[in-house]
Backbone as CSV, one residue per row, in Angstrom:
resi,resn,N_x,N_y,N_z,CA_x,CA_y,CA_z,C_x,C_y,C_z
1,MET,11.769,94.188,123.798,12.209,92.917,123.560,11.168,92.033,123.272
2,SER,11.375,91.164,122.284,10.266,90.206,121.810,10.394,88.925,122.571
3,SER,9.395,88.274,122.951,9.399,86.830,123.227,10.060,85.956,122.480
4,GLY,10.117,86.221,120.995,10.738,85.351,120.168,12.045,85.879,119.984
5,ALA,12.935,86.411,120.696,14.129,86.856,120.448,15.048,85.968,120.338
6,LEU,15.997,85.928,119.236,16.892,85.102,118.872,17.791,84.386,119.901
7,ILE,18.172,84.939,120.937,18.827,84.769,122.192,17.958,85.044,123.361
8,PRO,17.453,84.040,124.041,16.358,84.246,125.262,16.868,85.251,126.096
9,GLY,15.999,86.389,126.198,15.977,87.333,127.364,16.860,88.619,126.603
10,PHE,17.181,88.501,125.270,17.897,89.569,124.819,17.114,90.409,123.739
11,ALA,17.461,91.624,123.634,16.912,92.343,122.538,17.632,92.365,121.276
12,ASP,16.630,92.052,120.301,17.362,92.006,118.945,17.499,93.486,118.193
13,ARG,18.364,93.999,117.625,18.545,95.143,117.358,19.323,95.204,115.935
14,THR,19.263,96.587,115.379,20.186,96.539,114.274,20.786,98.158,114.229
15,VAL,21.930,98.239,113.600,22.643,99.406,113.776,23.215,99.513,112.280
16,ARG,23.338,101.012,111.794,23.859,101.093,110.780,25.291,101.645,110.964
17,LEU,26.329,100.786,110.208,27.808,100.931,110.365,28.334,101.347,108.985
18,ALA,29.671,101.798,108.819,29.989,102.216,107.433,29.968,101.005,106.392
19,ALA,29.913,99.731,106.812,29.896,98.777,105.720,28.172,98.385,105.499
20,GLY,27.404,99.114,106.217,25.833,98.670,106.070,25.274,98.351,107.399
21,GLN,24.198,98.010,107.388,23.348,97.533,108.384,23.532,96.145,109.094
22,PHE,23.918,96.133,110.519,24.311,95.072,111.211,23.255,94.588,112.320
23,ALA,23.120,93.580,112.182,22.088,92.880,113.400,22.845,92.379,114.556
24,TYR,22.346,92.753,116.049,22.980,92.439,116.776,21.896,92.077,118.306
25,SER,22.342,91.351,119.316,21.441,90.970,120.220,22.299,91.615,121.542
26,ILE,21.607,92.245,122.543,22.182,92.839,123.630,21.187,92.497,124.887
27,ALA,21.990,92.327,125.946,21.324,92.316,127.243,22.314,92.370,128.560
28,GLY,21.849,92.518,129.451,22.544,92.485,130.725,23.159,93.854,131.227
29,GLU,23.741,93.986,132.391,24.479,95.136,133.001,25.890,94.797,133.459
30,GLY,26.782,95.733,133.585,28.079,95.316,134.025,29.016,95.716,132.918
31,PRO,30.443,95.286,132.987,31.368,95.356,132.048,31.030,94.835,130.776
32,PRO,31.325,95.379,129.591,30.895,94.955,128.129,31.750,93.713,127.846
33,VAL,30.897,92.745,127.105,31.620,91.516,126.645,30.928,91.504,125.233
34,LEU,31.860,91.086,124.189,31.541,91.062,122.939,31.491,89.560,122.394
35,LEU,30.521,89.092,121.799,30.731,87.771,121.623,30.560,87.479,119.930
36,LEU,31.420,86.718,119.374,31.574,86.669,117.762,31.358,85.219,117.628
37,HIS,30.718,84.750,116.495,30.374,83.566,116.048,31.273,83.152,115.105
38,GLY,31.075,82.032,114.589,31.762,81.323,113.406,31.116,81.031,112.162
39,TYR,31.794,80.148,111.364,31.238,79.702,110.014,30.508,78.270,110.491
40,PRO,29.644,77.898,109.929,28.854,78.492,109.005,27.371,79.059,109.656
41,GLN,27.872,79.824,110.929,26.732,80.031,111.762,26.442,81.558,112.025
42,SER,25.813,81.867,113.005,25.289,83.344,113.411,25.172,83.568,114.754
43,ARG,25.001,84.740,115.426,24.963,85.014,116.603,24.130,83.939,117.485
44,ALA,23.180,83.377,116.736,22.341,82.167,117.403,23.204,81.134,118.076
45,CYS,24.557,81.023,117.675,25.210,80.007,118.599,25.522,80.111,119.737
46,TRP,25.227,81.444,120.333,25.559,82.219,121.672,24.395,81.867,122.566
47,ARG,23.077,81.190,122.107,21.833,81.208,122.706,21.780,80.673,124.191
48,ALA,22.672,79.604,124.345,22.814,78.987,125.776,24.032,79.525,126.580
49,VAL,24.667,80.356,126.061,25.991,80.883,126.846,25.596,82.488,127.083
50,ALA,25.226,83.300,126.094,25.027,84.752,126.293,23.888,84.903,127.503
51,PRO,22.873,84.210,127.794,22.032,84.704,128.884,22.713,84.343,130.190
52,ARG,23.659,83.393,130.493,24.495,83.007,131.556,25.232,84.388,131.725
53,LEU,26.086,84.759,130.848,26.936,85.980,130.825,26.171,87.191,131.185
54,ALA,24.941,87.355,130.829,24.234,88.640,130.933,23.866,88.937,132.344
55,GLU,24.053,87.703,133.128,23.733,88.036,134.723,24.828,88.783,135.407
56,ARG,26.040,89.042,134.754,27.040,89.816,135.244,27.732,90.825,134.282
57,PHE,27.314,90.664,133.202,27.916,91.510,132.009,26.981,91.962,131.107
58,THR,27.337,93.329,130.278,26.417,93.710,129.253,26.996,92.823,128.149
59,VAL,26.182,92.172,127.551,26.549,91.153,126.397,25.873,91.665,125.135
60,VAL,27.107,91.803,124.140,26.626,92.161,122.740,27.028,91.032,121.706
61,ALA,26.065,90.420,121.097,26.387,89.429,120.168,25.720,89.670,118.739
62,PRO,26.823,90.163,117.965,26.321,90.603,116.640,26.580,89.440,115.486
63,ASP,25.753,89.629,114.387,26.231,88.651,113.254,27.431,89.538,112.590
64,LEU,28.449,88.830,112.145,29.661,89.141,111.470,29.335,89.816,110.086
65,ARG,29.956,90.554,109.573,29.804,91.031,108.101,29.971,89.625,107.373
66,GLY,28.817,89.637,106.436,28.502,88.729,105.585,27.751,87.277,106.173
67,TYR,27.313,87.461,107.361,26.772,86.308,107.938,25.317,86.676,108.397
68,GLY,24.497,85.866,108.793,23.181,86.000,109.430,22.398,87.037,108.874
69,ASP,21.990,88.238,109.672,21.154,89.212,109.261,22.043,90.483,108.934
70,SER,23.257,90.365,109.046,24.336,91.573,108.869,24.472,91.842,107.489
71,ALA,25.068,93.172,107.248,25.271,93.575,105.708,26.197,92.535,105.072
72,LYS,26.233,92.531,103.720,26.777,91.563,102.887,27.551,92.286,101.821
73,PRO,28.497,93.317,102.110,29.065,94.153,100.965,29.468,93.247,99.893
74,ALA,29.636,93.940,98.687,30.186,93.685,97.539,31.688,93.148,97.858
75,SER,32.006,91.959,97.387,33.413,91.738,97.487,34.439,92.532,96.479
76,ASP,35.718,92.329,96.727,36.689,92.975,95.787,38.033,92.146,95.430
77,PRO,38.540,92.326,94.263,39.571,91.356,93.845,40.607,91.112,94.698
78,GLU,40.864,92.198,95.590,42.076,92.030,96.272,41.778,91.599,97.869
79,HIS,40.474,91.149,97.965,40.200,90.221,99.262,40.126,91.121,100.599
80,LEU,39.936,92.469,100.223,40.043,93.231,101.600,38.671,93.518,102.105
81,THR,37.689,93.283,101.667,36.403,93.607,102.150,35.943,92.340,103.246
82,TYR,36.441,91.259,103.161,36.168,90.079,104.033,37.474,89.779,104.989
83,ALA,38.442,90.498,104.705,39.605,90.296,105.433,39.237,90.599,106.983
84,LYS,39.918,89.822,107.960,39.394,89.964,109.317,39.778,91.449,109.921
85,ARG,40.981,92.059,109.207,40.991,93.651,109.654,39.882,94.219,109.527
86,ALA,39.011,94.128,108.165,37.839,94.881,108.198,36.712,94.422,108.932
87,MET,36.689,93.266,109.388,35.582,92.712,109.952,35.908,93.190,111.463
88,ALA,37.183,93.046,111.861,37.603,93.548,113.287,37.080,95.122,113.403
89,ALA,37.426,95.859,112.430,36.908,97.265,112.502,35.483,97.498,112.590
90,ASP,34.663,96.702,112.067,33.168,96.671,112.220,32.833,96.708,113.689
91,MET,33.386,95.654,114.351,33.094,95.472,115.709,33.687,96.585,116.732
92,VAL,34.709,97.268,116.358,35.234,98.367,117.179,34.081,99.462,116.759
93,GLU,33.620,99.727,115.751,32.752,100.768,115.132,31.170,100.452,116.014
94,LEU,30.873,99.213,116.098,29.614,98.734,116.641,29.867,99.204,118.174
95,MET,30.657,98.679,118.927,30.883,98.940,120.125,31.034,100.309,120.525
96,ALA,31.578,101.040,119.743,31.655,102.655,120.135,30.441,103.144,119.981
97,GLN,29.567,102.714,118.836,28.235,103.233,118.851,27.389,102.885,120.193
98,LEU,27.594,101.783,120.817,27.038,101.414,122.121,27.683,102.091,123.195
99,GLY,28.637,102.814,123.019,29.235,103.511,124.101,30.279,102.703,124.915
100,PHE,30.925,101.724,124.158,32.008,101.005,124.795,33.293,100.947,123.988
101,ASP,34.459,101.932,124.604,35.458,102.024,123.938,36.535,100.884,124.248
102,ARG,36.124,100.104,125.356,37.050,99.132,126.063,36.042,98.052,126.460
103,PHE,36.497,96.743,125.986,35.693,95.397,126.052,36.229,94.235,126.148
104,ALA,35.837,93.163,126.702,36.263,91.729,126.733,35.681,91.133,125.377
105,VAL,36.150,90.485,124.697,35.808,89.654,123.484,36.106,88.327,123.390
106,ALA,35.118,87.450,123.101,35.321,85.988,122.819,34.649,85.776,121.369
107,GLY,35.473,84.847,120.769,35.216,84.688,119.460,35.449,82.960,119.217
108,HIS,34.382,82.334,118.490,34.666,81.001,118.180,34.779,80.940,116.716
109,ASP,35.654,80.065,116.160,35.916,79.744,114.823,36.311,81.180,114.092
110,ARG,35.424,81.258,112.912,36.030,82.544,112.270,35.835,83.888,113.180
111,GLY,34.866,83.737,114.132,34.825,84.807,115.076,36.033,85.000,115.874
112,GLY,36.637,83.992,116.234,37.845,83.972,116.917,39.016,84.608,116.110
113,ARG,39.000,84.395,114.851,40.047,85.039,113.972,39.696,86.788,113.914
114,VAL,38.302,86.972,113.684,37.985,88.309,113.813,38.647,88.932,115.279
115,ALA,38.355,88.257,116.401,38.582,88.726,117.870,40.205,88.989,117.824
116,TYR,41.058,87.947,117.507,42.477,88.022,117.534,43.010,89.436,116.770
117,ARG,42.422,89.509,115.579,42.807,90.690,114.774,42.310,91.891,115.378
118,LEU,41.354,91.927,115.936,40.664,93.013,116.768,41.797,93.479,117.742
119,ALA,42.269,92.180,118.565,43.200,92.543,119.786,44.627,92.908,119.255
120,LEU,44.964,92.699,117.952,46.163,93.056,117.307,46.214,94.561,116.844
121,ASP,44.953,94.704,116.152,44.930,96.135,115.492,44.460,97.000,116.507
122,HIS,43.686,96.781,117.488,42.868,97.758,118.442,43.280,97.583,119.989
123,PRO,44.647,97.346,120.295,44.852,96.819,121.567,44.273,97.603,122.693
124,VAL,44.166,98.757,122.522,43.566,99.611,123.607,42.167,99.243,124.000
125,ALA,41.477,98.770,122.977,39.872,98.460,122.879,39.687,97.036,123.647
126,VAL,40.519,96.117,123.526,40.459,94.893,124.113,40.945,94.539,125.597
127,ALA,40.132,94.324,126.359,40.478,94.102,127.906,41.094,92.848,128.020
128,ARG,40.171,91.847,127.552,40.369,90.307,127.496,40.057,89.806,126.329
129,LEU,40.779,88.669,125.980,40.483,87.935,124.616,40.448,86.459,124.988
130,ALA,39.422,85.895,124.540,39.002,84.403,124.307,38.873,83.915,123.168
131,VAL,39.785,82.939,122.610,39.378,82.262,121.249,39.090,80.869,121.593
132,LEU,38.210,80.491,120.854,37.606,79.134,120.878,37.907,78.163,119.684
133,ASP,38.801,77.066,119.790,38.966,76.152,119.038,39.567,76.653,117.733
134,ILE,40.557,77.497,118.061,41.314,77.886,116.802,42.779,78.129,117.278
135,ALA,43.673,78.045,116.237,45.022,78.717,116.287,45.101,79.851,115.364
136,THR,46.128,80.556,115.101,46.099,81.807,114.136,45.676,80.981,112.801
137,THR,45.448,81.924,111.791,45.165,81.572,110.377,46.434,81.157,109.965
138,LEU,47.643,81.969,110.196,49.012,81.710,109.735,49.516,80.373,110.265
139,ASP,49.402,80.003,111.277,49.850,78.805,111.938,49.009,77.752,111.386
140,THR,47.861,77.777,111.120,47.016,76.644,110.645,47.383,76.346,109.340
141,PHE,47.549,77.388,108.629,48.108,77.035,107.108,49.603,76.483,107.279
142,ASP,50.524,77.038,108.071,51.634,76.601,107.964,51.873,75.170,108.557
143,ARG,50.888,74.705,109.506,51.091,73.457,109.991,50.285,72.283,109.467
144,THR,49.801,72.518,108.310,48.634,71.701,107.595,49.542,70.583,106.954
145,GLY,49.083,69.438,107.486,49.623,68.248,106.882,48.449,67.301,106.290
146,LYS,48.588,65.966,106.191,47.627,65.161,105.735,46.324,65.124,106.432
147,PHE,46.302,65.097,107.799,45.185,64.954,108.699,44.494,66.265,108.680
148,MET,45.409,67.268,108.971,44.615,68.726,108.774,44.116,69.001,107.576
149,ALA,44.618,68.707,106.499,43.981,68.904,105.036,42.776,68.108,105.192
150,LEU,42.656,66.887,105.455,41.215,66.308,105.290,40.397,66.693,106.546
151,GLY,40.724,67.210,107.659,39.763,67.901,108.457,39.447,69.172,108.269
152,THR,40.226,69.814,107.638,39.709,71.317,107.274,39.706,71.492,105.735
153,TYR,39.380,70.677,105.011,39.168,70.617,103.633,38.712,71.971,103.288
154,HIS,37.648,72.431,103.985,36.697,73.424,103.526,37.538,74.900,103.220
155,TRP,38.704,74.788,104.150,39.551,76.165,104.052,40.119,76.388,102.524
156,PHE,40.286,75.023,102.112,40.811,75.185,100.621,40.049,75.248,99.401
157,PHE,38.533,74.471,99.818,37.284,74.462,98.998,36.826,75.830,98.586
158,LEU,36.604,76.479,99.879,35.857,77.725,99.860,36.648,78.758,99.441
159,ALA,38.023,78.889,99.680,39.013,79.733,98.999,39.175,79.719,97.504
160,GLN,38.651,78.623,96.848,38.719,78.601,95.453,38.018,79.682,94.728
161,PRO,38.645,80.024,93.551,37.940,81.127,92.876,36.338,81.349,92.766
162,PHE,36.070,82.263,92.682,34.491,82.507,92.375,34.426,82.115,91.018
163,ASP,33.276,81.267,90.750,32.179,80.923,91.433,32.002,79.344,91.803
164,LEU,33.236,78.776,91.689,33.232,77.365,91.848,32.639,76.720,93.251
165,PRO,33.108,77.138,94.441,32.314,76.663,95.519,31.002,77.240,95.679
166,GLU,30.510,78.471,95.097,29.325,78.975,95.361,28.351,78.018,94.607
167,ARG,28.779,77.820,93.392,27.932,77.144,92.454,27.656,75.544,93.079
168,LEU,28.669,75.070,93.439,28.404,73.718,94.071,27.690,73.594,95.330
169,ILE,28.061,74.491,96.054,27.036,74.342,97.354,25.703,74.849,97.081
170,GLY,25.626,75.729,96.139,24.211,76.232,95.866,23.275,75.085,95.336
171,ALA,23.913,74.046,94.711,23.035,73.023,94.340,22.357,72.407,95.391
172,GLU,22.829,72.311,96.656,22.050,71.769,97.778,22.639,72.306,99.022
173,PRO,22.190,73.554,99.356,22.800,74.364,100.514,22.423,73.829,101.718
174,GLU,21.256,73.338,101.837,20.585,72.834,103.202,21.446,71.304,103.486
175,PHE,21.850,70.678,102.574,22.454,69.337,102.744,23.781,69.942,103.308
176,TYR,24.663,70.706,102.431,25.985,70.990,102.698,26.121,71.706,104.352
177,LEU,25.088,72.681,104.394,25.101,73.150,105.896,24.944,72.164,106.926
178,ARG,24.230,71.143,106.782,23.700,70.097,107.890,24.838,69.165,107.928
179,TRP,25.466,68.830,106.774,26.476,67.892,106.931,27.854,68.492,107.508
180,THR,27.971,69.806,107.156,29.096,70.414,107.921,29.020,70.496,109.365
181,LEU,27.870,71.057,109.875,27.565,71.140,111.090,27.801,69.634,111.847
182,LYS,26.975,68.854,111.331,27.141,67.241,112.020,28.671,66.720,112.108
183,SER,29.310,66.849,110.948,30.675,66.359,110.858,31.648,67.072,111.719
184,TRP,31.384,68.313,112.009,32.304,68.866,113.069,31.895,68.859,114.751
185,ALA,30.606,68.383,114.860,30.135,68.383,116.261,30.559,66.903,116.707
186,ALA,30.519,66.648,118.221,30.656,65.500,118.611,29.492,64.403,118.266
187,ALA,29.581,63.282,118.087,28.713,62.352,117.412,27.461,62.231,118.623
188,GLY,26.323,62.440,117.663,24.965,62.344,118.266,24.647,63.817,118.853
189,PHE,25.182,64.808,118.880,24.859,66.083,119.274,23.846,66.590,118.413
190,ARG,22.745,67.306,119.091,21.838,67.819,118.236,21.624,69.456,118.562
191,PHE,21.724,70.208,117.458,21.623,71.601,117.315,20.333,72.191,117.905
192,ASP,20.093,73.432,118.534,19.043,73.886,118.835,18.321,74.253,117.824
193,ASP,17.061,73.990,117.686,16.146,74.003,116.560,16.020,75.588,116.171
194,LYS,15.963,76.490,116.943,15.669,77.922,116.749,17.023,78.456,116.048
195,ALA,18.287,77.944,116.593,19.513,78.170,115.945,19.659,77.757,114.678
196,MET,19.399,76.465,114.375,19.452,76.177,113.102,18.552,76.633,111.978
197,ALA,17.472,76.921,112.489,16.545,77.610,111.625,17.259,79.134,111.064
198,HIS,17.952,79.884,112.199,18.594,80.974,111.776,19.636,80.612,110.907
199,TYR,20.498,79.514,111.113,21.510,79.219,110.216,21.095,78.984,108.889
200,LEU,19.889,78.100,108.661,19.551,77.823,107.413,18.920,79.024,106.456
201,LYS,18.271,80.040,107.331,17.695,81.050,106.598,18.970,82.016,105.899
202,ALA,19.973,81.955,106.624,21.163,82.806,105.847,21.650,81.959,105.025
203,PHE,21.986,80.709,105.260,22.858,79.860,104.251,21.862,79.622,102.816
204,SER,20.543,79.900,103.007,19.823,79.962,101.696,19.946,80.754,100.917
205,ASP,20.525,81.908,101.377,20.741,83.302,100.591,21.924,83.157,99.790
206,SER,21.920,83.217,98.628,23.227,83.221,97.630,24.259,84.179,98.081
207,ALA,23.765,85.502,98.640,24.568,86.497,98.927,25.622,86.095,100.058
208,ALA,24.731,85.501,101.026,25.510,84.971,102.267,26.530,83.942,101.826
209,ARG,26.167,82.997,101.080,27.150,81.889,100.881,28.236,82.353,100.009
210,HIS,28.311,83.373,98.958,29.223,84.209,98.587,30.201,85.066,99.540
211,ALA,29.395,85.486,100.569,30.274,86.371,101.466,31.108,85.328,102.245
212,MET,30.461,84.124,102.662,31.181,83.172,103.546,32.592,82.614,102.756
213,CYS,32.352,82.449,101.370,33.531,81.962,100.623,34.556,83.099,100.563
214,GLU,33.767,84.368,100.497,35.036,85.531,100.313,35.699,85.684,101.694
215,ASP,35.020,85.363,102.927,36.002,85.146,104.182,37.189,84.218,104.042
216,TYR,36.791,82.929,103.314,37.975,82.017,103.470,38.850,82.576,102.420
217,ARG,38.418,83.066,101.393,39.383,83.642,100.376,40.309,84.692,100.838
218,ALA,39.840,85.532,101.733,40.501,86.500,102.600,41.634,85.839,103.558
219,GLY,41.035,84.819,104.186,41.766,83.934,105.079,43.006,83.514,104.417
220,ALA,42.880,82.859,103.167,44.147,82.432,102.612,45.184,83.502,101.971
221,THR,44.544,84.565,101.916,45.523,85.799,101.274,45.593,87.026,102.258
222,ARG,44.866,87.781,102.414,45.116,88.863,103.199,45.250,88.684,104.798
223,ASP,44.575,87.838,105.248,44.676,87.286,106.835,46.009,86.868,106.920
224,CYS,46.435,85.935,106.171,47.853,85.342,106.273,48.998,86.195,106.059
225,GLU,48.685,87.286,105.215,49.536,88.505,105.125,49.952,89.280,106.311
226,ASN,48.663,89.852,106.987,48.519,90.433,108.105,49.161,89.723,109.358
227,ASP,48.975,88.394,109.404,49.594,87.462,110.650,50.995,87.711,110.328
228,ALA,51.418,87.370,108.963,52.980,87.199,108.802,53.488,88.746,109.065
229,ALA,52.902,89.804,108.840,53.566,91.064,109.060,53.620,91.216,110.474
230,ASP,52.558,90.746,111.331,52.775,90.951,112.752,53.891,89.815,113.382
231,ARG,53.792,88.917,112.803,54.683,87.678,113.400,56.376,88.341,112.996
232,ALA,56.484,88.897,111.929,57.875,89.475,111.462,58.016,90.737,112.510
233,ALA,57.222,91.537,112.708,57.445,92.773,113.697,57.568,92.328,115.177
234,GLY,57.149,91.291,115.455,57.115,90.974,116.631,55.996,91.477,117.550
235,THR,54.837,91.688,116.934,53.818,92.249,117.433,53.078,91.130,118.296
236,ARG,52.644,91.420,119.529,51.791,90.425,120.199,50.644,91.026,120.847
237,ILE,49.734,90.208,121.192,48.388,90.647,121.811,48.806,91.077,123.135
238,ALA,48.389,92.323,123.623,48.612,92.818,124.782,47.548,92.169,126.127
239,ALA,46.485,91.917,125.361,45.393,91.483,126.296,45.716,90.175,127.188
240,PRO,45.291,89.635,128.256,45.536,88.285,128.474,44.465,87.568,127.528
241,LEU,44.904,86.267,127.401,44.242,85.486,126.458,43.827,84.232,126.884
242,LEU,42.626,83.753,126.863,42.094,82.336,127.117,41.760,81.520,125.709
243,CYS,42.297,80.521,125.579,41.964,79.558,124.601,41.194,78.158,125.156
244,LEU,40.149,77.885,124.705,39.439,76.563,124.845,39.256,75.870,123.536
245,TRP,39.234,74.645,123.613,39.243,73.874,122.517,38.492,72.550,122.694
246,GLY,37.912,72.036,121.772,37.045,70.755,121.616,37.980,69.556,121.584
247,GLU,38.094,68.774,122.822,39.064,67.636,122.877,38.783,66.517,121.986
248,ARG,37.435,66.334,121.520,37.198,65.242,120.484,37.618,65.616,119.038
249,ARG,37.451,66.985,118.829,38.175,67.234,117.443,39.588,67.168,117.390
250,ASN,40.570,67.132,118.726,41.638,67.040,118.758,42.245,65.637,118.702
251,LYS,41.449,64.620,118.304,41.841,63.303,118.407,41.528,62.797,117.052
252,ASP,41.727,63.580,115.973,41.445,63.107,114.740,43.015,62.941,113.947
253,GLY,44.087,63.150,114.658,45.341,62.993,114.196,46.015,64.378,113.916
254,ARG,45.393,65.335,114.310,45.909,66.687,114.287,46.979,66.903,115.448
255,ASP,46.958,66.604,116.609,47.632,66.734,117.584,48.010,68.169,117.700
256,PHE,46.957,68.927,117.759,47.270,70.397,118.213,47.638,70.759,119.429
257,ASP,48.649,71.517,119.602,49.114,72.039,120.742,48.440,73.560,120.906
258,TYR,47.491,73.762,121.351,46.812,74.984,121.285,47.453,76.153,122.045
259,LEU,47.894,75.766,123.152,48.436,76.786,124.024,49.896,77.066,123.599
260,GLY,50.471,76.029,122.959,51.912,76.237,122.431,51.750,77.119,121.218
261,PHE,50.586,76.998,120.356,50.503,78.031,119.334,50.156,79.411,119.620
262,TRP,49.659,79.682,120.747,49.121,80.972,121.088,50.209,81.558,121.861
263,ARG,51.298,80.896,122.663,52.098,81.547,123.572,53.030,82.688,122.926
264,PRO,53.353,82.375,121.431,54.437,83.394,120.844,53.436,84.403,120.477
265,TRP,52.289,84.548,120.537,51.400,85.507,119.892,50.819,86.559,121.245
266,ALA,50.985,86.210,122.424,50.423,86.791,123.437,51.268,86.856,124.733
267,HIS,51.148,87.919,125.389,51.945,87.941,126.636,51.669,86.998,127.855
268,GLU,50.160,86.759,127.889,49.800,85.851,128.958,48.542,85.192,128.409
269,VAL,48.845,83.787,128.373,48.101,82.561,127.812,47.651,81.646,128.787
270,ARG,46.308,81.273,128.731,45.872,80.043,129.481,44.732,79.392,128.826
271,GLY,44.371,78.173,129.225,43.294,77.631,128.584,43.321,76.200,128.938
272,ARG,42.042,75.301,128.248,42.113,74.054,128.596,41.182,73.383,127.484
273,ALA,41.120,72.099,127.232,40.250,71.532,126.594,38.854,71.184,127.257
274,LEU,37.988,70.927,126.520,36.516,70.607,126.870,36.299,69.300,126.104
275,ASP,35.441,68.527,126.839,34.957,67.293,126.262,33.848,67.379,125.184
276,CYS,34.173,67.802,123.935,33.284,68.112,122.993,33.933,68.190,121.556
277,GLY,33.030,68.415,120.810,33.505,68.697,119.245,33.915,70.043,119.090
278,HIS,33.604,70.677,117.872,33.927,71.933,117.501,33.416,72.914,118.112
279,PHE,31.934,72.815,118.006,31.039,73.648,118.511,30.832,74.167,120.106
280,LEU,31.834,74.417,120.771,31.805,74.705,122.290,30.770,75.422,122.856
281,PRO,30.324,76.612,122.284,29.246,77.298,122.688,27.914,76.481,123.062
282,GLU,27.757,75.560,121.900,26.404,74.882,121.947,26.551,73.401,122.515
283,GLU,27.832,72.823,122.355,28.009,71.567,122.905,28.233,71.497,124.573
284,ARG,28.775,72.667,124.864,29.206,72.591,126.346,28.889,74.228,126.680
285,PRO,27.854,74.533,126.850,27.501,75.871,127.064,27.869,76.402,128.587
286,LYS,27.314,75.533,129.458,27.649,75.920,130.690,29.114,76.084,131.168
287,GLU,29.878,75.189,130.767,31.176,75.192,130.847,31.985,76.501,130.196
288,VAL,31.470,76.609,129.021,32.096,77.818,128.330,31.680,78.970,128.937
289,ALA,30.467,79.409,129.399,29.992,80.391,130.188,30.583,80.512,131.392
290,ASP,30.902,79.503,132.121,31.702,79.586,133.467,33.033,80.068,133.259
291,GLU,33.703,79.565,132.147,35.202,79.860,131.854,35.166,81.342,131.449
292,LEU,34.190,81.715,130.686,34.479,83.216,130.392,34.116,84.032,131.237
293,ALA,33.075,83.612,132.274,32.625,84.511,133.403,33.861,84.793,134.314
294,ARG,34.561,83.475,134.496,35.724,83.642,135.565,36.634,84.554,134.931
295,PHE,37.147,84.319,133.597,38.162,85.015,132.821,37.839,86.422,132.668
296,PHE,36.756,86.781,132.361,36.422,88.216,132.100,36.157,88.779,133.562
297,GLY,35.660,88.190,134.312,35.624,88.797,135.677,36.766,88.919,136.369
298,ALA,37.825,88.660,136.010,39.203,88.762,136.771,39.921,89.794,136.307
299,ALA,39.155,90.867,135.150,39.836,91.919,134.639,40.034,92.999,135.704
300,ASP,41.068,93.820,135.446,41.453,95.048,136.436,40.167,95.981,136.429
């Protein structure tokens, strides 16, 4: 373990999966917990949460396919490569290689979408599921009105055909990244310097920017199709589900009923708002860690 570890007290490692080489950080002992980051970030978003959880759990925090230091496989015209189904399969493979066939999982933002798809596609693998500041992809598109479209314009911008968003963002990638992070966080919040450096490093790579756009293209196509198929079939998440969301982001006119969105999708749903913007693990790390520890610690 290096003193310069991305997450304090964690070992930074890599593993070869079917899709390529993946980076992850690991520490702790006890029941396994998988932490999944969102856009436009990396596993560094868990820097203040993961060490607290590692006091009770074995914590694994990877960079998702296309993000951070993980593989960025070539995209495909059908948007299968960056569908959450493929990204969830990566995580099952990763955890199996580490010796964990069943685990708790928490996902923020895009990581939350990977997490709930993982729970739907691999129900035996998921003991408990926590989703941070999201509704399902299908519900989000279905409920989009004026305020939602303004607040989540990037869903439609990043999903435009190659290479419109890539070319426009590539003109000033650091400006776009910093503007995005600042605009979604609570006013005055400052991101951790080491985390920001990791985000900037990845975002400066054209392959990473393209992969992130492919993530959103898959969201508007394959991910919605997979959600719609599950809704039509009545498929529900078997694991208990915890939903946390940022109250300040919910005051922009969206009036999101997060628990109401999730109840049709899972048998057991609980959750609450936190006084912060979108980036819960960084803006309210102690509260997030406490909520996750209580929820994951209650597993049978």
